[in-house]
C-alpha positions in Angstrom: 58.1 65.8 -69.9 60.5 62.9 -69.6 61.0 62.1 -66.0 58.9 62.5 -62.9 61.6 63.6 -60.5 61.4 66.9 -58.6 62.8 68.8 -61.6 60.3 67.4 -64.1 57.4 67.7 -61.7 58.3 71.3 -60.8 58.3 72.1 -64.5 55.2 70.1 -65.4 53.0 71.6 -62.6 54.0 75.1 -63.7 53.3 74.5 -67.3 49.9 72.9 -66.5 49.0 75.9 -64.3 49.8 78.1 -67.3 47.3 76.2 -69.4 49.6 73.8 -71.3 48.6 70.3 -72.1 51.3 68.4 -70.2 52.2 64.7 -70.2 54.9 63.3 -67.9 56.4 59.9 -68.8 58.4 58.1 -66.1 60.3 54.8 -66.4 59.9 53.9 -62.7 56.7 52.9 -61.0 56.5 56.0 -58.7 56.8 59.8 -58.9 59.7 61.5 -57.1 62.8 60.3 -58.9 65.7 59.7 -56.5 63.3 60.4 -53.6 62.0 56.8 -53.3 60.5 55.1 -50.2 59.4 51.6 -49.4 58.1 49.8 -46.3 60.2 46.9 -44.9 58.8 45.0 -41.9 56.6 48.0 -41.2 59.4 50.6 -41.2 59.5 53.5 -43.6 62.7 53.2 -45.6 64.0 55.9 -47.9 66.5 55.2 -50.7 69.5 56.2 -48.6 69.6 58.8 -45.9 67.5 61.7 -47.2 66.1 64.7 -45.5 64.1 67.8 -46.4 65.8 71.1 -45.7 63.3 74.0 -45.3 66.1 76.5 -45.8 65.9 75.8 -49.6 64.0 78.6 -51.1 62.0 76.4 -53.5 60.6 74.4 -50.6 58.1 77.2 -50.4 56.4 75.4 -53.4 55.5 72.6 -51.1 52.7 72.2 -48.6 54.8 71.4 -45.5 51.9 71.0 -43.2 50.5 68.2 -45.4 53.9 66.4 -45.3 53.6 66.2 -41.5 57.3 66.7 -40.9 59.2 65.4 -37.9 62.3 67.4 -37.0 66.0 66.8 -36.3 67.7 69.4 -34.1 70.1 71.7 -36.0 73.5 70.4 -35.1 75.3 67.1 -34.6 76.8 64.8 -32.0 80.5 63.9 -32.0 82.6 61.4 -30.1 86.0 62.4 -28.6 88.0 60.3 -26.2 85.2 57.9 -25.6 82.6 60.6 -24.7 79.8 62.0 -26.8 79.1 65.7 -27.1 76.3 67.6 -28.7 76.8 70.7 -30.9 73.3 72.3 -31.2 72.3 75.6 -32.7 71.2 77.6 -29.6 68.5 79.4 -31.7 66.6 76.1 -31.8 67.3 75.1 -28.2 68.7 78.0 -26.1 69.4 75.7 -23.2 72.0 73.9 -25.3 74.3 77.0 -25.4 76.6 76.0 -22.5 77.3 72.5 -23.6 77.7 73.6 -27.2 80.2 76.3 -26.1 82.3 73.7 -24.3 82.0 70.9 -26.9 85.4 69.6 -27.9 85.3 70.7 -31.5 88.2 73.2 -31.4 89.5 76.3 -29.7 87.4 79.4 -28.7 88.9 81.1 -31.8 87.7 78.3 -34.0 84.2 78.3 -32.4 84.1 82.1 -33.0 85.2 81.6 -36.6 82.4 79.0 -37.0 79.8 81.5 -35.8 81.2 84.2 -38.1 81.2 81.9 -41.1 77.5 80.9 -40.3 76.4 84.6 -40.0 78.1 85.5 -43.2 76.6 82.6 -45.2 73.2 82.9 -43.6 72.6 86.6 -43.9 74.7 88.2 -46.6 72.8 88.7 -49.8 73.2 85.8 -52.2 74.8 88.0 -55.0 77.5 89.0 -52.5 78.2 85.4 -51.6 78.4 84.5 -55.3 80.7 87.4 -56.0 83.4 86.2 -53.5 86.5 84.6 -55.0 85.8 80.9 -55.8 88.0 78.3 -54.1 87.5 74.7 -53.0 85.5 74.3 -49.8 88.6 73.1 -48.0 90.5 76.3 -49.0 87.6 78.5 -48.1 87.2 76.9 -44.6 91.0 77.3 -44.0 90.8 81.0 -44.9 87.9 81.4 -42.6 89.9 80.0 -39.7 88.2 76.7 -39.8 91.1 74.4 -40.8 92.0 72.8 -37.6 90.2 70.6 -35.0 86.8 72.0 -35.9 87.3 70.8 -39.5 88.4 67.3 -38.6 85.9 66.6 -35.8 82.9 68.5 -37.0 82.8 70.2 -40.4 84.5 67.5 -42.6 82.3 64.6 -41.4 79.2 66.8 -41.4 79.8 68.2 -44.9 80.9 64.8 -46.3 77.5 63.4 -45.6 75.9 66.2 -47.6 78.4 66.7 -50.4 79.1 62.9 -50.6 82.9 63.7 -50.7 85.3 64.1 -47.9 88.2 65.9 -49.6 86.0 69.1 -49.7 86.8 69.7 -53.3 83.4 71.2 -53.8 83.1 74.9 -54.8 83.2 77.4 -52.0 80.2 79.1 -53.7 78.1 76.0 -53.3 79.3 75.6 -49.8 78.1 79.1 -49.0 74.7 78.4 -50.5 74.4 75.1 -48.7 75.5 76.5 -45.3 73.0 79.3 -45.8 70.2 76.8 -46.1 71.3 75.1 -42.8 71.4 78.5 -41.0 68.0 79.6 -42.3 66.1 76.3 -42.2 65.3 73.1 -40.4 65.8 69.5 -41.3 62.8 67.2 -41.3 61.4 63.9 -42.5 57.8 63.5 -43.9 55.6 61.1 -42.1 55.2 58.9 -45.2 58.8 59.1 -46.3 60.7 61.3 -48.8 58.9 59.9 -51.8 55.8 61.8 -50.6 57.5 65.1 -51.6 57.4 64.0 -55.2 54.0 62.5 -54.9 52.6 65.8 -53.5 53.9 67.6 -56.7 52.5 64.8 -58.9 49.1 65.2 -57.2 48.9 68.7 -58.7 49.0 67.4 -62.3 45.8 67.0 -64.2 44.2 63.6 -64.3 45.9 61.3 -66.8 49.0 63.5 -67.2 51.4 61.2 -65.4 52.4 57.9 -67.1 54.4 55.6 -64.9 56.3 52.4 -65.9 56.8 54.1 -69.3 60.5 54.2 -70.3 61.5 56.5 -73.1 64.0 55.3 -75.8 64.4 58.4 -77.9 63.6 62.1 -77.9 63.4 65.0 -80.3 61.9 68.4 -79.9 58.8 67.1 -81.6 58.1 64.1 -79.5 59.3 61.0 -77.5 59.4 57.4 -78.4 58.3 54.9 -75.7 57.7 51.2 -75.6 54.0 51.9 -76.2 54.6 54.1 -79.2 55.4 57.7 -80.1 54.0 60.8 -78.3 54.0 64.0 -80.4 54.7 67.3 -78.6 55.3 71.0 -79.3 58.2 70.9 -76.8 60.0 68.1 -75.0 61.8 68.4 -71.6 64.3 65.7 -70.6 64.2 65.8 -66.8 65.9 62.5 -66.0 69.0 61.6 -64.0 72.2 62.9 -65.6 73.3 59.5 -67.0 69.9 58.9 -68.7 69.8 62.4 -70.0 73.2 62.1 -71.6 72.1 58.9 -73.2 69.0 60.4 -74.7 70.6 63.7 -75.8 73.8 63.2 -77.8 76.5 65.8 -76.9 74.9 66.6 -73.5 77.5 66.7 -70.7 75.9 65.5 -67.5 77.1 63.0 -64.8 76.5 62.2 -61.2 79.8 60.8 -59.8 79.0 61.0 -56.1 77.8 57.8 -54.5 76.7 56.6 -51.0 75.9 53.4 -49.2 73.4 53.4 -46.4 72.8 50.6 -43.9 69.5 50.4 -42.0 69.3 48.8 -38.6 66.7 48.4 -35.9 67.3 48.8 -32.2 64.9 47.9 -29.4 64.8 51.6 -28.5 66.7 54.8 -29.1 69.9 55.3 -27.1 69.4 59.1 -27.3 67.0 61.7 -25.9 67.5 64.1 -28.8 67.1 63.9 -32.6 70.7 64.6 -33.6 72.9 63.4 -36.4 75.9 61.4 -35.1 79.1 62.2 -37.0 81.6 59.6 -38.0 85.1 59.7 -36.3 88.2 60.7 -38.1 89.8 57.7 -39.8 86.6 55.6 -39.8 84.5 54.5 -42.7 81.3 55.9 -41.3 80.3 59.4 -42.4 77.2 59.7 -40.2 74.5 57.8 -38.5 71.0 58.9 -37.3 68.1 57.4 -35.4 65.4 58.4 -37.9 62.6 57.6 -35.5 63.9 60.2 -33.0 63.0 62.8 -35.6 60.0 61.1 -37.2 58.4 58.4 -34.9 56.1 57.3 -37.7 59.1 55.8 -39.6 58.7 52.9 -37.2 55.7 50.7 -36.5 56.1 49.8 -32.8 58.4 52.0 -30.8 61.6 50.4 -31.9 64.3 52.7 -33.3 65.3 52.8 -37.0 68.9 53.7 -37.6 70.4 54.9 -40.9 74.2 54.9 -41.3 76.1 56.0 -44.4 79.5 55.5 -45.9 80.9 57.2 -49.1 82.5 54.0 -50.4 80.4 50.8 -51.0 80.6 48.8 -47.8 79.3 45.5 -46.5 77.1 45.8 -43.4 79.5 43.5 -41.4 82.4 45.9 -42.2 80.8 48.8 -40.4 78.6 47.2 -37.8 81.0 47.8 -34.9 81.5 51.4 -36.0 77.8 52.0 -36.1 77.4 50.4 -32.7 80.1 52.7 -31.2 78.4 55.7 -32.8 75.4 55.0 -30.7 77.0 53.5 -27.6 75.3 50.1 -28.0 76.6 46.6 -28.5 76.9 45.3 -32.1 74.6 42.4 -31.2 71.9 45.0 -30.4 71.7 46.0 -34.1 69.3 44.1 -36.2 70.2 44.6 -39.9 67.1 45.6 -41.9 68.5 46.4 -45.3 71.4 48.2 -47.1 71.4 50.2 -50.3 74.2 51.6 -52.5 73.2 54.6 -54.7 76.0 54.7 -57.3 74.8 58.0 -59.0 73.5 59.8 -56.0 74.2 63.4 -57.1 76.3 65.5 -59.4 79.6 67.1 -58.3 79.7 70.8 -57.7 83.4 71.5 -58.1 85.0 74.9 -59.2 84.1 76.6 -61.4 80.5 76.2 -60.2 78.1 76.4 -63.1 74.9 77.8 -61.8 71.9 78.0 -64.2 73.4 76.1 -67.1 71.5 76.3 -70.3 68.2 74.4 -70.5 67.0 75.3 -74.1 68.8 73.0 -76.5 67.0 74.3 -79.5 64.3 72.9 -81.9 61.9 72.4 -79.0 64.1 70.3 -76.9 64.9 71.2 -73.3 66.8 69.6 -70.4 66.5 70.2 -66.6 67.6 68.7 -63.4 69.9 69.4 -60.5 72.9 68.8 -62.9 71.9 72.1 -64.6 71.8 74.0 -61.2 73.0 72.7 -57.9 73.1 69.1 -56.6 70.1 69.3 -54.2 66.4 69.3 -53.9 66.7 73.1 -54.3 68.6 72.7 -57.6 66.1 70.3 -59.0 63.0 72.3 -58.1 64.6 75.7 -59.1 65.8 74.1 -62.4 62.3 72.9 -63.1 60.8 76.3 -62.6 63.5 77.9 -64.8 62.9 75.3 -67.6 59.1 75.9 -67.5 59.7 79.6 -68.1 62.0 78.7 -71.1 59.4 76.4 -72.5 56.7 79.1 -72.3 59.0 81.6 -74.0 59.2 79.2 -77.0 55.5 78.3 -77.0 54.2 81.8 -76.5 57.0 84.2 -77.7 54.7 87.2 -78.1 52.5 86.7 -75.1 52.5 89.8 -73.0 49.7 88.7 -70.7 48.0 85.6 -69.5 49.2 83.0 -67.0 52.6 83.7 -65.6 55.0 81.5 -63.6 56.6 82.1 -60.3 60.3 82.2 -59.7 
């Protein structure tokens, strides 16, 4: 297994459970791939603004209790005419219904259309969602009656922070699957940071199976070449980021064009009494901002507030400081800059036509997996890993009618 991201770890743990002798080689010094966490001045700092969505079906593979998640409310905060308003799913907080119903995100018709869109995405069977005519997300929202104020003030900035594009060129089918996860799940942060998700999966591997700081320079279906020598194998899975995968496997089409820059600041205390995402305003550079310690207090060491603010284009902290301050109703001088990170290959695009479950068996014992073969998400990575593990077992045990089996 080349790569210890969520896709590679999901495949490796399944193959190990099925009795295979598995080895995972990873160029970085940690398991988890793009889910990376460090500590800066006592604060838990993820590589960009990342969250765990429990609405993803494959999150069932994780021990959520062990991650000790802290939760955001389902919804977001917007600013209109100098006043902030909260839009909160009343299922998670029934008392929020009156203020959500009167929030300035559009007309009553648009709000009713948003409820109808959410019910459709959340509760129609997935095959029916995928059978709907495919359009861009912008076109689908327009047809659903969500092309006016609710789009500009709420949906576009909210979705831009997830899709990492604000033109809403993403496939309507992926939009349906994504919105389904928000309707059916909750958004949380592990107490030890997002890297702990990958570390939990890596902890299920047999002793000695994970090899960190071990970059791979070449692959075939019979083995991999590393700086330490060649490792022979009956099958090889390339489970790296798309750019690395395309470099290792000639002819493989894979890319991750979406990027994001996240600025981390510290405030003396949180300006809010609820853990809600704050959306950027139309015309601004800021996509969203959140007080992470409102959702997960253990991201901070001493009661101060940790704020993460993201832009789609690379930005300097000084360029967006005033915008971040306005998002939280504080003075720019109150923000102490902790660090900034630009992730140039943050995730693949999911434009029409959406290619779900792209082939993973490249022949001659060589396989590839990752969210670039499924959907650009934690769900896509983990589901792709499970699917690749099944494909590997079909090659290694073509006539096996019994014995260990793999879950979905």
